C-alpha positions in Angstrom: -18.7 58.7 -130.2 -16.2 56.7 -132.2 -14.3 54.2 -130.1 -14.7 50.8 -128.4 -17.8 50.0 -126.5 -17.3 51.0 -122.8 -18.9 49.6 -119.6 -18.6 51.1 -116.2 -19.2 48.4 -113.7 -20.1 49.2 -110.1 -19.9 46.1 -107.7 -22.0 46.7 -104.6 -22.7 45.0 -101.3 -24.7 46.3 -98.3 -23.2 49.8 -97.9 -25.3 52.5 -99.5 -22.9 55.4 -98.6 -21.9 57.2 -101.8 -23.6 54.8 -104.2 -26.0 57.3 -105.7 -23.2 59.8 -106.2 -21.0 57.1 -107.9 -23.9 56.2 -110.2 -24.6 59.8 -111.0 -20.9 60.4 -111.9 -21.0 57.3 -114.2 -24.1 58.5 -116.0 -22.3 61.8 -116.8 -19.4 60.0 -118.5 -19.5 61.0 -122.1 -19.3 57.9 -124.3 -20.3 55.2 -121.8 -22.6 52.6 -123.4 -23.4 50.5 -120.3 -23.4 51.0 -116.5 -23.5 47.6 -114.9 -24.4 47.3 -111.2 -23.9 43.9 -109.6 -25.2 43.4 -106.1 -23.3 40.7 -104.2 -26.4 39.3 -102.5 -27.0 42.1 -100.1 -30.0 41.8 -97.7 -31.9 44.8 -99.1 -33.2 46.2 -102.4 -32.0 49.7 -102.1 -29.4 49.5 -104.9 -32.0 48.2 -107.3 -34.4 51.0 -106.2 -31.8 53.7 -106.8 -30.9 52.2 -110.2 -34.6 52.2 -111.2 -35.1 55.8 -110.0 -32.9 57.1 -112.8 -34.9 55.4 -115.6 -31.9 55.3 -117.8 -31.6 52.3 -120.1 -27.8 52.3 -119.9 -28.1 51.0 -116.3 -28.3 47.2 -115.9 -28.8 45.8 -112.4 -28.0 42.2 -111.4 -28.0 40.5 -108.0 -25.9 37.4 -107.2 -27.8 34.5 -105.8 -25.0 34.0 -103.2 -22.2 36.2 -101.9 -19.0 35.6 -103.9 -16.7 38.1 -102.2 -15.4 41.5 -103.3 -13.0 40.4 -106.0 -15.1 37.5 -107.0 -17.8 40.1 -107.8 -15.2 42.2 -109.7 -14.5 39.2 -111.9 -18.2 38.7 -112.4 -18.5 42.3 -113.5 -15.9 41.7 -116.1 -17.6 38.6 -117.3 -21.1 40.2 -117.6 -19.9 43.5 -119.1 -20.9 44.1 -122.8 -18.2 46.6 -123.4 -14.9 45.9 -125.0 -13.3 48.0 -122.3 -14.4 48.0 -118.7 -13.9 50.2 -115.6 -14.5 49.0 -112.0 -16.0 52.0 -110.2 -16.1 51.3 -106.4 -19.6 52.0 -105.0 -18.6 55.2 -103.1 -16.0 56.6 -105.6 -16.3 59.1 -108.4 -15.4 59.0 -112.1 -14.7 62.1 -114.2 -17.1 62.9 -117.1 -14.2 63.1 -119.6 -12.6 59.7 -118.7 -13.7 58.0 -121.8 -12.9 61.0 -124.1 -9.3 61.0 -122.8 -9.1 57.2 -123.4 -10.6 57.4 -126.9 -8.0 60.0 -127.9 -5.2 57.8 -126.7 -6.8 54.7 -128.3 -7.0 56.5 -131.7 -3.2 56.9 -131.5 -2.5 53.4 -130.1 -5.2 50.7 -130.4 -3.1 48.2 -128.6 -3.9 49.8 -125.2 -4.8 47.3 -122.5 -5.0 49.6 -119.5 -5.6 53.3 -119.5 -5.2 55.2 -116.3 -4.7 58.7 -114.7 -3.3 60.0 -111.4 -4.1 58.3 -108.0 -6.3 60.8 -106.2 -8.4 60.5 -103.1 -11.2 62.5 -101.5 -13.4 62.5 -98.4 -16.6 64.5 -99.0 -16.4 65.8 -102.6 -13.8 66.6 -105.3 -13.0 70.0 -103.7 -11.0 68.2 -100.9 -9.3 65.8 -103.3 -5.6 65.1 -103.0 -3.4 63.7 -105.8 -0.9 61.2 -104.4 0.9 60.0 -107.6 1.3 61.4 -111.1 2.4 59.3 -114.0 4.0 60.6 -117.2 1.5 60.9 -120.0 1.7 58.4 -122.9 2.9 54.8 -123.2 4.4 53.4 -120.0 6.4 50.2 -120.0 5.4 47.6 -117.5 9.0 47.7 -116.2 8.6 51.5 -115.6 5.5 50.9 -113.5 7.2 48.3 -111.5 10.2 50.5 -110.9 7.9 53.3 -109.6 6.3 50.9 -107.1 9.7 49.5 -106.0 11.4 52.8 -105.5 8.5 54.9 -104.3 6.0 52.4 -102.9 2.9 51.0 -104.7 0.4 53.6 -105.7 -2.0 53.0 -108.6 -5.5 54.4 -109.3 -8.3 52.1 -108.2 -10.2 52.8 -111.5 -8.6 52.3 -114.9 -10.1 51.6 -118.3 -9.2 48.0 -119.0 -9.5 45.7 -122.1 -12.0 43.0 -121.2 -10.2 40.2 -122.9 -7.0 40.9 -120.9 -8.9 40.7 -117.6 -10.6 37.5 -118.6 -7.2 36.0 -119.4 -5.7 37.3 -116.2 -8.6 37.6 -113.7 -8.3 39.2 -110.2 -7.3 36.8 -107.4 -10.8 36.3 -105.9 -9.8 35.0 -102.5 -8.4 35.8 -99.9 -9.4 39.5 -99.8 -6.5 42.0 -99.7 -5.3 44.7 -102.0 -6.0 42.4 -105.0 -6.5 45.3 -107.4 -2.9 46.4 -106.9 -1.8 42.8 -106.9 -3.4 42.5 -110.4 -1.8 45.5 -112.0 1.7 44.9 -110.6 1.7 41.1 -111.1 0.7 41.5 -114.8 2.5 44.7 -115.6 4.9 43.4 -118.2 2.1 41.5 -120.0 0.0 44.7 -120.5 0.2 47.6 -122.8 -0.1 50.6 -120.5 -1.0 54.2 -121.3 -1.4 57.0 -118.9 -2.9 60.5 -118.8 -1.5 63.1 -116.4 -5.1 64.0 -115.6 -7.3 62.5 -112.9 -10.1 60.3 -114.1 -11.2 58.8 -110.8 -11.4 59.7 -107.1 -11.1 57.1 -104.4 -13.1 58.0 -101.3 -11.6 57.8 -97.8 -13.9 57.1 -95.0 -13.8 55.4 -91.6 -15.9 52.4 -92.7 -13.6 51.3 -95.6 -11.6 48.0 -95.4 -8.2 49.7 -95.7 -8.9 51.8 -92.5 -10.4 48.9 -90.6 -7.6 46.4 -91.1 -4.0 46.7 -92.2 -4.1 43.1 -93.4 -6.8 44.0 -96.0 -4.2 46.2 -97.7 -0.9 44.5 -97.2 -1.4 40.7 -97.0 -0.8 40.4 -100.7 2.2 42.8 -100.9 5.0 40.3 -100.3 3.5 38.2 -103.2 3.1 41.3 -105.3 6.7 42.4 -104.9 7.9 38.8 -105.4 6.0 38.8 -108.7 7.7 42.1 -109.6 11.1 40.5 -108.8 10.3 37.6 -111.2 9.2 39.9 -114.0 12.3 42.0 -113.7 14.9 39.3 -113.2 16.0 38.9 -116.8 15.9 42.7 -117.7 17.1 44.5 -114.5 18.7 42.3 -111.9 19.4 45.2 -109.5 15.8 46.4 -109.6 14.7 42.8 -109.2 16.7 42.4 -106.0 15.2 45.7 -104.7 11.7 44.3 -105.4 12.5 41.2 -103.3 13.8 43.4 -100.5 10.5 45.3 -100.6 8.7 42.0 -100.1 10.9 41.3 -97.1 10.5 44.8 -95.8 6.7 44.4 -95.7 7.0 41.2 -93.6 9.6 42.8 -91.4 7.2 45.6 -90.6 4.5 43.1 -89.8 6.8 41.3 -87.3 8.3 44.3 -85.7 5.0 46.0 -85.2 3.4 42.9 -83.7 6.3 41.6 -81.8 5.2 42.5 -78.3 1.4 41.9 -78.5 1.7 38.9 -80.9 -2.1 39.1 -81.6 -1.8 40.0 -85.3 0.6 38.6 -87.8 2.5 36.4 -85.3 -0.8 34.6 -84.6 -1.8 34.4 -88.2 1.6 33.3 -89.6 2.2 30.6 -86.9 -1.4 29.3 -87.0 -3.5 27.4 -89.4 -4.4 30.5 -91.5 -0.9 30.5 -93.0 -1.8 27.1 -94.6 -5.1 28.1 -96.1 -4.4 31.8 -97.0 -2.5 32.1 -100.3 -0.9 35.4 -99.3 0.3 34.3 -95.9 1.5 31.0 -97.4 3.7 32.8 -99.9 5.0 35.1 -97.1 6.0 32.0 -95.1 8.1 30.8 -98.0 10.0 34.1 -98.0 10.4 34.0 -94.2 11.7 30.4 -94.2 14.6 31.4 -96.5 15.5 34.6 -94.6 17.7 34.3 -91.5 16.4 37.5 -89.8 12.7 37.1 -90.5 12.7 33.5 -89.5 14.5 34.3 -86.2 12.2 37.1 -85.3 9.1 35.0 -86.0 10.3 32.1 -84.0 12.0 34.0 -81.2 10.6 33.9 -77.6 8.6 36.8 -76.3 11.3 37.5 -73.7 14.1 37.6 -76.3 14.5 41.0 -78.0 17.8 40.3 -79.8 16.3 39.7 -83.3 13.5 42.2 -82.7 16.0 45.0 -82.1 18.1 43.9 -85.0 15.0 44.0 -87.2 14.2 47.5 -86.0 17.7 48.5 -87.0 17.5 46.9 -90.4 14.1 48.6 -91.0 15.5 52.0 -89.9 18.4 51.8 -92.3 16.1 51.0 -95.1 18.0 47.9 -96.1 14.6 46.1 -96.1 12.4 49.0 -97.1 8.8 48.9 -96.0 6.0 50.4 -98.0 
């Protein structure tokens, strides 16, 4: 098939659930030239055994000598990929067989594409129970349009896209700490990327009880204040009103942390007031926002017996002045 070389990379670690299905879906993608599986130093050989069982020379299996973390492994996948364009397929997700065909048609019209993506869809058991959560207009999408969608409607971007390798090498994923670093990447770099969407679904993200986003809210939202702050900075010279809304989104995320944890103080209160806020990039950036905001600062430093600022925070959140996501 005419078009750039294409790698589907599947970073894996420990959990076998869904891997064989993910690999099978990748093998069915018409036009894929390489399927790269990188094992982040798991304590078993099951991934390698499954890869070998297919006896398909498009599959290349590598195993890290030491664990480098989820997004560190994503970066290594990009570095090792032979394709000009790369998709990261999570080890229990599915990719549609026509994903590359749709991309190649778009690429023929616009060879400047950096990121090609479809709807954001999730599933639990198979595609028959899939739910589409966000559609995007087909065609070229400006980075400012993508940011506007996230600011007004909340962030929602497909986990898998087809990405130009050189762009990700230039702007790698934040490897640590671990949060929603894939969304951080797309929204923090939106205005530097040539974006193109299809209104079809090319990937399905699996929901299950063992995934990070279910186990811990912090895995998803730690990076969101920084993400919205980055959106604010990108929009400042082109749309000051939207830029201000982005900053309010950042504050709204933090406000929700504090209001939800006010009484128990075992989650974000403990983390923000402890040593973790010094070493964790995302919490450190959040503390900068807190220190410049009268309400957030007073809630965080208020005594457990004082509910004045807590109640004010609840009111502010209810009115949507500081919208949460």
